[in-house]
N, C-alpha and C positions, 0 to 999 in steps of 0.2 A: 317702272316703267319698262315695257319689253326690249329684250336685247333684239340687235339687228340680226337677220339671218335671212339666209337665201335657200330657197328650194331646190329640190334634184331637178326640177325642170329649167327653172333659171339659171343655174350652174351649166346645166348641158347646153342651152343656149349661146350662154356666152363662149363654151368650150367651143361651139360651130362644131364643122365637119371632122369626123372621126380620125385620128392620128394614122399616118401610113406606116410608123416606125415599129418594131417591136424590139424587147417585149411590150405588148401594149399598158402595163402597169407602168410602166418607167415613162411612154410618151405621154400617159395621163396625166402623171404626176408635173412631169414637163410643163404640161400645157397651163396647170394651174400656177404653178410656180410663175410662169410668165404674165398671168391673170394678174398675178400678185403685185410682181414688179412693175407692169406698165400702169397699176392703179385701178384697173376695170373690177377688180375684184378687193375691195375695200378691207382694211386690217379690221381686227376684234369684231369679224362677222363670222357667226355659227355657220359650219358649213351643214349640209343636208346629211343624215344617217346613210352609211354606206350603202346599203338596200334600196332607200329612195333614190340616189346618185345612180347604183348599177339599173334600176328600172328606167329612169330616165336614160340612161347613155344604152341599153341593150346588152349589158355586158354581165358579168358574174359578179356577186358580191365578194368574192376572191381578188378579182383586179382591183376592184375601190380598194378595199382594205390595205392589199399590198401597195398601192400608190398613197393614200393618206399615211401608211407605216413607214414611208421614205422620205414624204414632206415632213413627218413630225421628227426624223431624226436629222434632217438638214434646217430644221426651227422655223418652217413655212406652216406648220400646224402648232397648235398647242391644244392639250387635252386634259382635262380633270373628269376621274370618274362619277358619274351621272350628271354631269353637265355636257356633256358633249366635247366636240372639236370645233375651232374658230382658227382665222388667219392668223399669223404673224409674222414677224422678221426675225430672222438670226440674231442673236443678240451681238454679234460684231458683225458688222456691216460698213457701205461706204460712207462718207460724210454726209452729215445731217443738212435739212434744208439752211439751217443759219449758217453752217459750216461753209454752204456751196456760193452763200451770197455775200460773206464777207471775203472768201478768196479772192473774186473776181470783183471787189469793189475798185473804182477810180483812185483809191490812197496810194494803190501799189504800182508798180514798175514792171514792163516786162525787160527780160534780160537782153543784151546786146543793143544794136543800133536800128532796128526793125520800128518802122513807122508802123503806129496803133492803129487799128481798125476794130473798129467797136460795134460789135454785133448785139452787145447788150442792151441796147437802147432803140426802141421801135418807135421812134418819132422823126419826122421829115423836115427839111427846112420848110421856112414859111415859102407859100405857093407866089407866082408871079403879082397878081392882084393884090398883095399886101402894103405896099407903098401906096397904092390910089387908096385901099381902104382907109388907112392911115391917116393920109391927107386930110379925108373927108373927114373925121373922128375928130381932128385936132381942130378944125374949122367950127365944129361945133360945139368942141368944148365951152367956150366961154359962155354958152348960153345955160350951161349947168351950173357954172361957177357963181353964179349969183344967188344959189341955194345951198343948203348943208352938206350935200354930197354923200350922205348917209340915205341907202336904201336899202334895209336889210333883206327883200327880197329880190333885189335887182331893178334896173332900170327898165320901164316901162317899154321902151322901144325894143329893148332886145326880147323880153318877156312875151310881148306881141310876137315878134319875128319867129321866136322859137315855138309858141303855141300855132302860129298859122303854118308852119313846116308839119307838124303833127296831123293838124286838119288835113294838110292836103296828102298825107300817107295814110288816111283812111282812119283814124282816131279823133274825133271832133276835140278841141281844146280850148279852155279859155285862157286867157292870161294870168286870170287869179289860180289856174293850176299849174303854174310855172314858178319857180323860185330859182334863181341864178346863183352859183357859189362860184369860191375861187379854186374853180378844177374840178374835175371829176372825184379826185381823191377827198376832198373835203366834203362833198355830198354824199360818199360813201359813210364818211366818219361820221358826220351827223344824224345821219340815217342809224347807224350804229348804236350813239350814244341816246336818241331819243328813244328808238323800239324796242332795244334789246337791253335785258338786264343779266349780270354776269351771274352763269351758269346756263343760262338758255341754250337749247339744240339749234344751229343754224346748218342748214344743208348746203354745200359749196361742192363746185364742180373738182375733179382731179384729173388734170391739171387746171392750175387757174391762174388768175393776177395776184401776184403776193403779196402786194401791198394790199389789198382787200382783206388778204388772210393778216396782215399786221394788224389793221384796225378791228377785226373782229377778237383777235387775241388779247389786244389792249384792253377790250372791254370785259375780257373773262367768259367769253362766252363758249360753248363746248361744239367742237367742228364734228360735222357729222359728213364726209366725202363719199362722192359718187364718181368712179370714173367715166371720163368720155374721151378716152383715147383714139376710141375707135368709133365714136359718135355717140347720140345719147340713147339708153336704153330706158324709155320713157316707163315702162313696166316696172323696173327695178328703181329708178327713180322716185316712182308715188309710193312703192314699198317703203322704200326709205325714209320718206316723210312721214309716213305713216309709223312705223314702227319706232322710229326715234322721236315724234311728236313734236317736230321742230317748230319754232316760233316763226321762223322767216327761211328762206332760201335765198342765196346770191349766183347766180346765173348769166350766162354771156352769151347768149343765143345767136348772136351776129357775128359773124367770122369770128369766132371763141378764141380768146388769147389764153394760151400760147398755140391751139391747134388748130386753127383757121376753121372749125365747122360752123354751116350756117344749117341752123334749126328751121324746120320746112312749117307752114301754116298749120298743118295737122299737129305736128309736136309741140308746137305753141298753145294751142288749144287744150291738150293734153295734160301739157305743165298747168295751165293756169287751173284747170279741174282737179289736178293732183293736191294744188295748193289749197283749195277751195275745198276737198277733201279732207285736210290735215289742218286745216283753219289756221293759215300759215301767208305771210306776206311773201311776194315775191319781189324781192331786189333786183332790176333785171338791167345790166350793166350793157349799154348801148354807143359804148364808145367809137366801135368800129363799124356802126351801120352803116354809115353813107360811104364806104371803101370799096363798096361793089368794083370787082375790075372790067366784067360786060356791063355796061349800063344801060345795052338794049334788053339784057335777061330780065323777066319779072322779080320781082323782089318779095318777099314776104312781108305781110302787116307786121309793123309792132305787136309786141305781146299785149299791150292795153287796149287793143282792139279787141283781143277776147275776153276780157274784163268786163263785167256789168257791176261788180262790188266794191270797187277801188282798192282790191286786195295787190295790184299789179303798182309799183314803184317804178318808175322808168328813172336811170342816170344818165345823162350824154354829158360830152365835153368838145369843147373845142381845141382840144390840144393835139390830136390825130389829125383829124381833116383840114385843120387850117393852120395851127403852129402851137408847137408847145411850151413855147413861152408867154403864149395868150393865157394866162391862167382864168380859164371860164369853163366855166361846167353848168350843168343844171338839172334840175329834179322837176319831173312830171308826177304830181300826186294830187290827193282831194286839199281843196283849200283848207280844212280844217286843219290837216295833218302836216300843212305847208307853216301855219300861223305856229305850230309848235316847234317845226324846225328853225322858222327865224328867230323867236324867243331864244332857242339855243344856241344860236349862233353869235348873240351879242356877246356871250361870254369868250367867244373864239377872235372875230374879227370885225364885226359888227357889220360891215358891208364889203361889196369887192370893188375894186378901181373902176372910177369911171370911166376911163379913156379905156381900156382893156374890153369894156362892155361896150362902148361905143364902135370899137374896131371889129368886135365881133358881130355887132348889128349889122354893118356895112358888108362884110364879108357874106353874111347869110343871105343879103340879096343878091350875091355873087354865087349862090351855092353849087348851081348846076356847072358853072365856069370852072369853079374849084375841083370839085369831085371829076370831071373831064380830065383837067390836068393830073390829078392825082392817080388816076387810073391809068394814062398814060405811061406816065413815069414807074409806075410798081409793078404795072404788067411786064415792062423792059426787065427790070431789076428780078421781078419773082422768076420770069423764065432764063436769066443768064444763072441765076444761082441753082434752079434746077438743074439746067444742062451741066453744070460745073460739079454737083454734085455725082450726077448719071455717070459722068464720064470720070471723076476720078475717086469717087467712094461708092462705086457699084452696088457695094452690100448694103447701104444704109437705104434705109426706106422711108418713104413721106407720101402723104395723098396732097396733090396739088391745089392748094387754097383758093378758090372763086373771088377772095376777097381779103380785107384785114390787109395787115403788114408782116406776118411772119409764119412761119413754114416748121412744122415739127418733126423733127428727124430721128427716126429710131435705129440706133446704132447695132442692134442685135445682139447686144452684152451690156451687163453691168459696168461701164467703164467711164459715163459720160464726166465724172469729174477729172479722173487722170486725163482726159482727152483735154478737157479744159484748162488744166493747168500747162499740160504742155503746149497748148495753142498761147497760152498766156505769153509763155516764153517766147514765141515767136512773131508775137506782136498783134495778136487776135484776142479779144476780149468777148467771150462767148460763158452765156450761162448754164449750167447743167439743169436736167430735169429736176431734183429735189428741189431746186428753188421753189419752183409752182405747186411742192403737195403739202399736204397736213405733214406726213409721218416718215419722211428719208426715202419714199419708193420713186421710181422713175429716173432711178441710176441708168437706165439705157438710152437715154433720151436727151435731146439738145434743141434749144428752140433757137432758131436763125431767121433773124429781120432781113427785109428785103429792101429797106428804104434808101440804102447805097446804092452810087453808080455801079452799073454792071461790071466795069472793070475793076471797081473794089470788090466786090463780090468774087469776082473770078482768083483775085489776089489772096482773099481770105479762105477760099474752097482751096486753093492749093497749099496755104499754111496748114491749114485743117487734115488736110489729106497725111502732111507730115506728121501732125501731132498726133494723128490715130495709128501710125506705123511704127512710132517711137514707143505709144502705150501697149501695142500689140506684142512687141519684141522685149519690154520691160519684162524684168523679175517680178513675181507676184509681190506686191507690197505687206508691208507688215498690217494686220487688222487695229481698224481704228477702234477704241473705248464706244462702248455705246453711251449714247446721252438720252437722257428723260427731259 
């Protein structure tokens, strides 16, 4: 299999405008280092030859050689005679992904008496119409109690409602193309177990949803990350799918978790074409698709709208739009694949809870009402969070998302883990960037959900500002051992 590589032209495009700092080689090295640390330039990717990058940048080969030498000395480039150079991380670096997750789990507790503000969870409380939907579902439940209650593909009433929603959004869908699952995470796990074998290469975004990475790791797949911190580079994504000969790609085009990016229709069409050229499946996570904050703005069509060959497999969930405690998700795919998935499900839980599915079906009847409620609340919270960050942490950088529930903050230095540790001591739980990556990068980023009320988010940012000041003034930490 051909090793992954990036051309001089592609790297020059990622680097953007020429840096103004001098000496130029040091600025070039710093820019490449930043691409590696924020995940836009994957690890273990072969770099262009010095002359090729020099030609693409319009500089001398000596300048590129000096930049590569500096990166090699720092540990961000590894080289072997006759094999070229490829991206790497220094042997000693901040916490690994697994460490980052476990340090901020709910089992530990902050110091002092500060009330904990949980910014580790991107899920809101139930909407106002929830009780009404529950009452209607409970009233319907006796009609289902006369049967066995096992529906591996899901209740017909909910499958029809989900299919009707896809049709309304421009993707004609029959109910036999929908399978209801016990949450979106089970949908991802079932697809992983059914479609993939140990060792299969799978393209993933970086950053991305950590629990999807867990499911892929448990299956023993080989993860092929592509950076999306600055948005999707479809040319690089297609090249990565082709070079790694991926079996599948897991993508979040709708208010990407955690960056909040939204892929346009042209990008979705290019994504499907890239998957077709690589002969790969696309597992498209649409968990946040209904959470646009401007309900009057045109919305892109679902990715499946651009697919004519059954290559796109869509995953949806009720947990973000409706309520996290409502463990209902779904898969849109071809009917033959769904029959395979229903058979595979029998060894897991056979079928989902009937009452949860009835509640979800009633909420689907009120989906525009729920979307409007979510848009009002999330817009107020997002704006409050962004305003507090601009005031109290003006050096942090972020792009204001147009939907979803999370803001991706770039701290300007690889200190996300110590900032999160200091924040936890002040009563704020926040997860640092490495938890959302495959290989320990993104140490300069934090994910900040905006599902809490504005006043709580203001308090959280005040504590984060104190944590940031503490981290900046603390003595340098002892290097942690590298983990494999």
